[in-house]
N, C-alpha and C positions, 0 to 999 in steps of 0.2 A: 191171418195174423202171422207175421214172421218172428223169428227168434228175438230180434232186437226189440220189437214192440212188446212181446211177452215179458222180456226181462225188465224193460222200463216200467211196465205196469206192476210187476211183482216187487221191484225195488221201491216204487212209489208208495206201496202199502205199508212199508216198514215204518215204525215209529222212532222218532228222535226227540231230543229235548231242545226247545228253542232257547233264546237268550234269557227268558224269564223262568226257565226250568219247567215249562209246561210241555206235555207230550203232544206232538203233532205228527201228521203224516209227512214223510220225506217229500212226497210229491207237492206239498204246499210251497216248497222252495221254487219250483219251476212253473207254477200256475200262471204267473203274470209275465215272466221273462225267462230267457235262457240262463242257465247256470253251468258252472264247471265244478264237478265234485272231485275232491282229492281225498283218497283214503290213505291214512298213514298208520303205520304200526310201530310201536316203540318196543325195542328189545333191550331188556336190561333193567 
């Protein structure tokens, strides 16, 4: 397993909140189709 695969697995295990406020695994977003993730940070 290479670095990219390990990173994707580790990232997919992280929990986020869905549109209903329920905790789900991040990997649930790409189970059925490809996605683009954008991480933004707000300063101020």
